[in-house]
VEXDREN-2710 file (C-alpha; in Angstrom, 1 decimal):
% VEXDREN-2710
k/r/px/py/pz
1/MET/-0.1/0.0/-0.3
2/GLY/1.4/3.4/-1.1
3/LYS/2.1/6.2/1.2
4/ILE/0.1/9.4/0.5
5/ASN/2.0/12.7/1.6
6/LYS/0.8/15.3/-1.0
7/VAL/-2.2/15.2/-2.7
8/LEU/-3.5/16.8/-6.0
9/PHE/-6.9/17.5/-6.7
10/HIS/-8.2/18.7/-10.5
11/ILE/-11.7/20.2/-11.2
12/TYR/-13.3/22.6/-13.1
13/SER/-13.8/25.6/-10.7
14/LEU/-14.8/25.7/-7.0
15/GLY/-17.9/27.0/-8.1
16/LYS/-20.9/26.1/-5.7
17/GLY/-21.8/22.6/-6.9
18/GLY/-21.8/19.2/-5.2
19/ALA/-18.8/18.0/-6.7
20/GLU/-17.0/21.4/-5.5
21/ARG/-18.0/20.9/-2.0
22/VAL/-16.7/17.4/-2.1
23/VAL/-13.5/18.5/-3.1
24/THR/-13.3/21.6/-1.0
25/THR/-14.2/19.1/2.2
26/LEU/-12.0/16.5/1.3
27/ALA/-9.0/18.7/0.6
28/GLY/-9.4/20.5/4.2
29/GLU/-9.4/17.3/5.8
30/MET/-6.2/16.2/4.4
31/ALA/-4.7/19.3/5.1
32/ARG/-5.9/19.1/8.7
33/ARG/-4.1/16.0/9.0
34/GLY/-0.7/17.3/8.0
35/MET/-0.7/16.6/4.1
36/GLU/0.6/19.1/1.4
37/VAL/-2.8/19.5/-0.5
38/ALA/-3.0/21.3/-3.8
39/ILE/-6.3/22.3/-5.8
40/ALA/-5.8/22.9/-9.2
41/THR/-8.6/24.7/-11.3
42/LEU/-9.2/26.1/-14.5
43/ALA/-11.6/29.5/-13.8
44/VAL/-12.7/31.4/-10.9
45/GLU/-16.5/31.6/-10.4
46/LYS/-18.5/34.4/-9.7
47/GLU/-19.7/32.2/-6.4
48/GLU/-17.6/29.6/-5.1
49/TYR/-16.4/27.5/-1.7
50/PRO/-13.8/29.0/0.1
51/LEU/-10.2/27.7/-0.1
52/PRO/-10.0/25.7/3.2
53/GLU/-7.2/26.3/5.3
54/GLY/-4.0/25.0/4.6
55/VAL/-4.5/23.9/1.1
56/ARG/-3.4/26.0/-2.2
57/ARG/-4.9/26.7/-5.5
58/ILE/-2.9/26.6/-8.8
59/ASP/-4.5/28.1/-11.7
60/VAL/-4.1/25.7/-14.7
61/GLY/-6.3/27.8/-17.0
62/LEU/-6.3/29.8/-20.2
63/ASN/-5.3/33.4/-20.5
64/GLU/-7.1/36.0/-22.7
65/ALA/-5.4/35.4/-25.5
66/GLU/-5.0/31.6/-25.0
67/SER/-8.9/31.8/-24.7
68/LYS/-9.4/33.0/-28.4
69/LYS/-7.7/29.9/-29.8
70/GLY/-9.4/27.3/-31.3
71/LYS/-10.8/24.8/-29.7
72/LEU/-8.5/22.2/-30.5
73/SER/-5.6/24.2/-29.4
74/ARG/-7.4/25.1/-26.0
75/MET/-7.8/21.7/-25.2
76/ARG/-4.1/20.7/-25.7
77/LEU/-3.0/24.0/-23.8
78/ARG/-5.2/23.0/-20.8
79/ILE/-3.7/19.6/-20.9
80/LYS/-0.2/21.1/-21.3
81/LYS/-0.5/23.5/-18.1
82/LEU/-2.0/20.6/-16.1
83/LYS/1.2/18.8/-17.1
84/ASP/3.3/21.3/-16.3
85/CYS/2.3/21.9/-13.1
86/LEU/2.0/18.3/-12.3
87/ALA/5.7/17.9/-13.2
88/LYS/6.6/20.7/-10.9
89/GLU/4.4/19.3/-7.9
90/ARG/5.0/15.9/-8.1
91/PRO/2.4/14.7/-6.2
92/ASP/1.5/11.4/-4.7
93/VAL/-1.5/11.0/-6.3
94/VAL/-3.9/12.9/-8.6
95/TYR/-7.8/13.2/-7.5
96/ALA/-9.9/14.2/-10.5
97/PHE/-13.4/15.1/-10.4
98/MET/-15.9/15.4/-13.4
99/GLN/-15.9/14.1/-16.9
100/SER/-13.1/16.9/-18.6
101/ALA/-11.1/17.0/-15.5
102/ASN/-10.8/13.4/-15.5
103/TYR/-9.8/13.0/-19.5
104/ARG/-7.3/15.9/-18.7
105/ALA/-5.8/14.5/-15.7
106/ILE/-5.1/11.4/-17.3
107/MET/-3.5/12.7/-20.3
108/ALA/-1.7/15.2/-18.5
109/ALA/-0.2/12.5/-15.9
110/HIS/0.2/9.4/-18.0
111/SER/3.8/10.0/-19.2
112/LEU/4.8/11.7/-15.8
113/LYS/3.8/8.0/-14.4
114/ILE/1.6/10.1/-11.5
115/PRO/-1.3/7.8/-10.5
116/VAL/-4.9/9.5/-11.2
117/ILE/-7.7/8.4/-9.6
118/ILE/-10.8/9.9/-11.7
119/SER/-14.1/10.1/-10.1
120/VAL/-17.8/10.3/-11.9
121/ARG/-20.2/12.6/-10.1
122/SER/-23.5/12.6/-12.2
123/ASP/-25.5/9.9/-14.0
124/PRO/-23.3/8.4/-16.4
125/LYS/-26.1/7.7/-18.8
126/VAL/-26.3/11.3/-19.7
127/ASP/-22.7/12.4/-19.2
128/TYR/-21.6/9.5/-21.5
129/ALA/-24.4/8.8/-23.6
130/SER/-22.6/9.8/-27.2
131/LYS/-20.5/7.3/-29.3
132/LYS/-17.4/9.8/-28.8
133/GLN/-18.0/9.7/-24.9
134/LYS/-18.4/6.0/-24.7
135/MET/-14.9/5.6/-27.2
136/LEU/-13.2/8.4/-24.9
137/SER/-13.9/7.1/-21.6
138/THR/-13.4/3.5/-22.6
139/MET/-10.0/4.5/-23.9
140/LEU/-8.8/6.9/-21.0
141/TYR/-10.4/5.4/-18.1
142/LYS/-8.5/2.1/-18.3
143/LYS/-5.5/4.4/-17.9
144/ALA/-6.4/5.6/-14.4
145/ALA/-5.0/3.9/-11.5
146/GLY/-8.5/3.9/-9.8
147/ALA/-12.0/5.3/-10.3
148/VAL/-14.6/6.6/-7.8
149/PHE/-18.3/6.5/-7.9
150/GLN/-21.1/7.7/-5.8
151/THR/-23.2/4.2/-6.6
152/SER/-23.1/1.2/-7.9
153/GLY/-25.4/2.2/-10.9
154/ALA/-23.2/4.7/-11.8
155/ARG/-19.9/2.1/-11.7
156/ASP/-22.0/-0.9/-13.7
157/PHE/-22.4/1.5/-16.3
158/PHE/-18.7/1.4/-17.1
159/SER/-16.8/-2.0/-18.1
160/GLU/-15.8/-4.5/-16.3
161/GLU/-12.1/-3.4/-16.9
162/ILE/-13.0/0.0/-15.0
163/ALA/-16.0/-1.2/-12.9
164/SER/-13.5/-4.0/-11.2
165/LYS/-11.0/-1.5/-10.0
166/ALA/-13.5/1.2/-8.7
167/ALA/-14.4/2.0/-5.6
168/VAL/-17.9/3.4/-4.3
169/ILE/-17.8/6.0/-1.8
170/LEU/-20.7/8.2/-0.1
171/ASN/-19.8/12.0/-0.3
172/PRO/-18.9/13.3/2.9
173/ILE/-21.2/15.3/4.9
174/SER/-20.1/18.9/6.3
175/GLU/-19.2/19.3/10.2
176/LYS/-21.8/22.1/9.9
177/TYR/-24.8/19.6/9.3
178/LEU/-23.4/17.0/11.8
179/ASN/-23.3/19.8/14.7
180/THR/-26.6/21.1/14.1
181/GLU/-29.6/19.6/15.1
182/ARG/-33.6/19.8/13.8
183/SER/-35.6/22.5/15.8
184/ALA/-38.5/20.9/18.3
185/GLN/-41.1/23.4/16.8
186/GLN/-41.4/22.9/12.6
187/ARG/-42.5/25.8/10.1
188/LYS/-45.5/24.5/7.7
189/VAL/-42.6/24.8/5.2
190/PHE/-41.2/22.2/2.7
191/ALA/-37.9/22.9/1.6
192/ALA/-35.5/22.3/-1.4
193/VAL/-32.1/23.1/-1.5
194/GLY/-29.7/23.5/-5.0
195/ARG/-28.8/26.0/-7.9
196/PHE/-31.5/26.3/-10.4
197/HIS/-30.4/23.4/-13.2
198/ASP/-32.6/21.3/-15.7
199/ALA/-31.5/18.2/-13.8
200/LYS/-32.8/19.5/-10.4
201/ASP/-36.4/19.7/-12.2
202/TYR/-37.8/22.3/-10.0
203/MET/-40.8/22.8/-12.2
204/THR/-42.0/19.1/-11.2
205/LEU/-41.7/20.3/-7.9
206/VAL/-43.6/23.5/-8.2
207/LYS/-46.6/21.6/-9.8
208/ALA/-46.5/19.2/-6.7
209/PHE/-46.4/21.7/-4.4
210/GLU/-49.2/23.4/-6.3
211/ILE/-51.0/20.1/-6.2
212/PHE/-50.4/19.4/-2.3
213/ALA/-51.3/23.2/-1.4
214/GLU/-54.7/22.7/-2.7
215/GLU/-55.8/20.2/0.2
216/HIS/-52.9/21.8/2.6
217/GLY/-53.6/25.5/3.7
218/GLY/-51.0/27.5/5.3
219/TYR/-47.7/25.7/3.8
220/THR/-45.0/27.6/1.7
221/LEU/-42.2/26.0/-0.3
222/GLU/-38.5/27.6/-0.2
223/ILE/-36.2/26.8/-2.9
224/TYR/-32.5/27.6/-1.9
225/GLY/-29.9/28.1/-4.5
226/GLY/-28.4/29.9/-6.9
227/ASP/-28.7/30.3/-10.9
228/SER/-26.9/28.0/-13.0
229/GLY/-27.9/30.2/-15.9
230/ASP/-29.5/27.4/-18.0
231/ASN/-32.7/29.4/-18.1
232/SER/-34.5/26.9/-15.9
233/ARG/-34.7/29.4/-12.8
234/LEU/-36.4/31.8/-15.3
235/GLN/-39.2/29.4/-16.6
236/VAL/-40.3/28.0/-12.9
237/ALA/-40.1/31.9/-12.0
238/GLU/-42.5/32.5/-14.9
239/TYR/-45.1/29.7/-13.7
240/VAL/-44.7/30.5/-10.3
241/HIS/-46.2/34.0/-11.3
242/SER/-48.8/33.0/-14.0
243/HIS/-50.2/30.8/-11.3
244/GLY/-50.5/32.9/-8.7
245/LEU/-48.1/31.2/-6.6
246/ASP/-45.5/33.7/-5.4
247/GLU/-46.5/34.1/-1.6
248/LYS/-46.5/30.5/-1.0
249/ILE/-43.2/29.5/-3.3
250/LEU/-40.5/31.4/-2.4
251/PHE/-36.8/31.7/-4.1
252/MET/-34.3/32.0/-1.3
253/GLY/-31.3/32.1/-3.2
254/SER/-27.6/31.1/-2.1
255/ARG/-27.2/30.8/1.7
256/SER/-24.0/30.2/3.6
257/ASN/-26.1/29.2/6.7
258/VAL/-28.6/26.3/4.9
259/ALA/-28.5/24.3/7.9
260/ASP/-30.1/26.9/10.3
261/CYS/-32.4/28.0/7.5
262/ILE/-34.0/24.7/6.9
263/LYS/-33.6/23.0/10.4
264/ASP/-37.2/23.6/11.4
265/VAL/-39.0/22.6/8.0
266/THR/-41.6/19.8/7.8
267/ALA/-39.9/18.1/5.2
268/TYR/-37.1/18.4/2.6
269/VAL/-37.8/17.8/-1.1
270/LEU/-35.5/16.8/-3.7
271/SER/-37.0/16.4/-7.3
272/SER/-34.1/15.9/-9.6
273/LYS/-34.4/14.0/-13.0
274/TYR/-31.0/12.7/-12.2
275/GLU/-28.5/13.0/-9.7
276/GLY/-24.9/11.3/-8.6
277/LEU/-25.1/11.0/-4.7
278/PRO/-26.8/14.6/-3.9
279/ASN/-25.2/16.3/-1.2
280/ALA/-28.0/18.3/0.1
281/LEU/-30.2/15.2/0.6
282/MET/-27.7/13.7/2.5
283/GLU/-27.5/16.9/4.7
284/ALA/-31.2/17.0/5.4
285/MET/-31.0/13.4/6.5
286/ALA/-28.1/14.1/8.7
287/LEU/-30.1/17.2/10.1
288/GLY/-33.0/14.5/11.2
289/LEU/-35.5/16.2/8.8
290/PRO/-38.0/14.1/6.7
291/VAL/-36.8/13.6/3.3
292/VAL/-38.7/12.9/0.1
293/ALA/-36.9/12.4/-2.9
294/THR/-37.4/11.4/-6.6
295/ASP/-36.1/7.7/-7.4
296/CYS/-34.2/9.3/-10.1
297/PRO/-31.4/7.8/-12.2
298/SER/-28.2/6.9/-11.7
299/GLY/-29.8/5.8/-8.4
300/GLY/-28.4/8.2/-5.6
301/PRO/-31.6/8.7/-3.7
302/ALA/-32.1/5.1/-3.9
303/ALA/-29.0/4.3/-2.3
304/LEU/-29.7/6.7/0.5
305/ILE/-33.3/5.9/1.0
306/ASN/-35.4/3.0/2.1
307/ASP/-38.9/3.7/1.1
308/GLY/-40.9/4.4/4.1
309/GLU/-37.9/3.3/6.4
310/ASN/-35.7/6.6/6.4
311/GLY/-37.6/8.6/3.8
312/LEU/-40.1/8.6/1.1
313/LEU/-39.6/8.2/-2.8
314/ALA/-41.5/9.1/-5.5
315/GLU/-41.3/8.5/-9.2
316/ALA/-38.8/11.3/-11.1
317/GLY/-41.1/13.3/-13.3
318/ASN/-44.3/12.6/-11.4
319/PRO/-45.6/15.6/-9.6
320/LYS/-48.9/13.7/-8.5
321/GLU/-46.7/11.3/-6.7
322/LEU/-44.3/13.7/-5.0
323/ALA/-47.4/15.2/-3.6
324/ALA/-48.8/12.6/-2.3
325/ALA/-45.3/11.9/-0.6
326/MET/-45.5/15.6/0.4
327/GLY/-48.9/14.7/1.9
328/LYS/-48.0/11.8/3.8
329/MET/-45.5/13.9/5.5
330/ALA/-47.8/16.6/6.6
331/ASP/-50.6/14.4/7.7
332/GLN/-48.8/12.0/9.8
333/PRO/-46.1/13.9/11.8
334/GLN/-45.6/11.1/14.4
335/GLU/-44.5/8.7/11.3
336/ALA/-42.7/11.8/9.9
337/ALA/-40.8/12.1/13.1
338/ARG/-39.7/8.2/13.1
339/VAL/-38.8/8.5/9.7
340/ALA/-36.5/11.6/10.4
341/LEU/-34.6/9.8/13.3
342/GLU/-33.7/6.9/10.9
343/ALA/-32.5/9.4/8.2
344/LYS/-30.4/10.8/11.0
345/LYS/-28.0/7.6/11.3
346/ILE/-26.4/8.6/8.2
347/ARG/-24.1/10.5/10.4
348/ASP/-22.3/7.1/11.3
349/ILE/-21.4/6.2/7.9
350/ALA/-20.8/9.7/6.4
351/SER/-18.7/11.8/8.5
352/VAL/-15.8/13.8/6.7
353/SER/-13.3/12.1/8.6
354/LYS/-14.4/8.6/7.7
355/ILE/-15.2/9.3/4.3
356/CYS/-11.4/10.6/3.6
357/ASP/-10.4/7.6/5.4
358/GLU/-12.3/5.9/2.5
359/TRP/-10.6/7.8/-0.2
360/LEU/-6.8/7.9/1.1
361/GLU/-7.4/3.8/1.9
362/TYR/-8.6/3.5/-1.6
363/ALA/-5.9/5.8/-2.9
364/GLY/-3.5/3.6/-1.1
365/ARG/-4.0/0.4/-2.7
366/CYS/-4.2/1.8/-6.1
367/ILE/-1.1/3.3/-6.2
END
């Protein structure tokens, strides 16, 4: 088993997405343990997670002149800049997160003989659906020292050559969610957390809440999250306004204290079309909230929730079924409280320390 003292993460940016949260959480924990840790990124977003204490950030992105070159030239330059970074840093292992970063890391590190562990963070049936992506992933991923997936369903999408050497590891839950308790008194509120993006399918959520509200007066829906820029927020806002729901469905924006904002809600709801392993769902469970989620590919919610035991699952894209599950949580408070206590057990298996151990132990076997 190889000893790991120096780690480099590679990801596009530290923008407020699920993969970025996992990177910053793991990097911070590894630095806290005395390792030398750096994160190599291509871009700086308007809203980002803060760089953890003791972690360096390295810019391997293009300058203004380079950004104006052709697509192939830009790709080659990005690989070269990352390769130059790796040649200088000489980490014991590179953890790459998400498709393009996975490809770049493997191509940049291969001739340097630096081991790369890639990580697939979403539904591969979406990201790797085309013939081109299937060919690229098959060709490149077999060169990786290892691969981390969030669910067995995502792992099994790939060839046996890749899947056989892979690990399935849960996302770490931030300490603030482990140290925050659900309020004894609950507001008549359902909460959703995650930036507006087509994958989150907030349109189905607002339609479900509209159905739910017809029989349940006094409730509101709070959606916490920024705008990804894919037009989904505008579409949802237009629907909310045109159906007279402005006072019932509230856009709360991005918050740094989400745990405090949602700890007193009736239940948490996830409405995604597809997911990897949703951090926000795990965090809601850790808070001890009753949770409702769509049973979407690649199986993230179903990997976390045993329907009726520690949460409720509903068919993806089905507002009526989602509304019915929300109704159960509102109408059966004692049952909701029981389910929430079961959900809270996720704290025991997904602490930052435990998940960091799993990443390091797996890397030690791979290098």
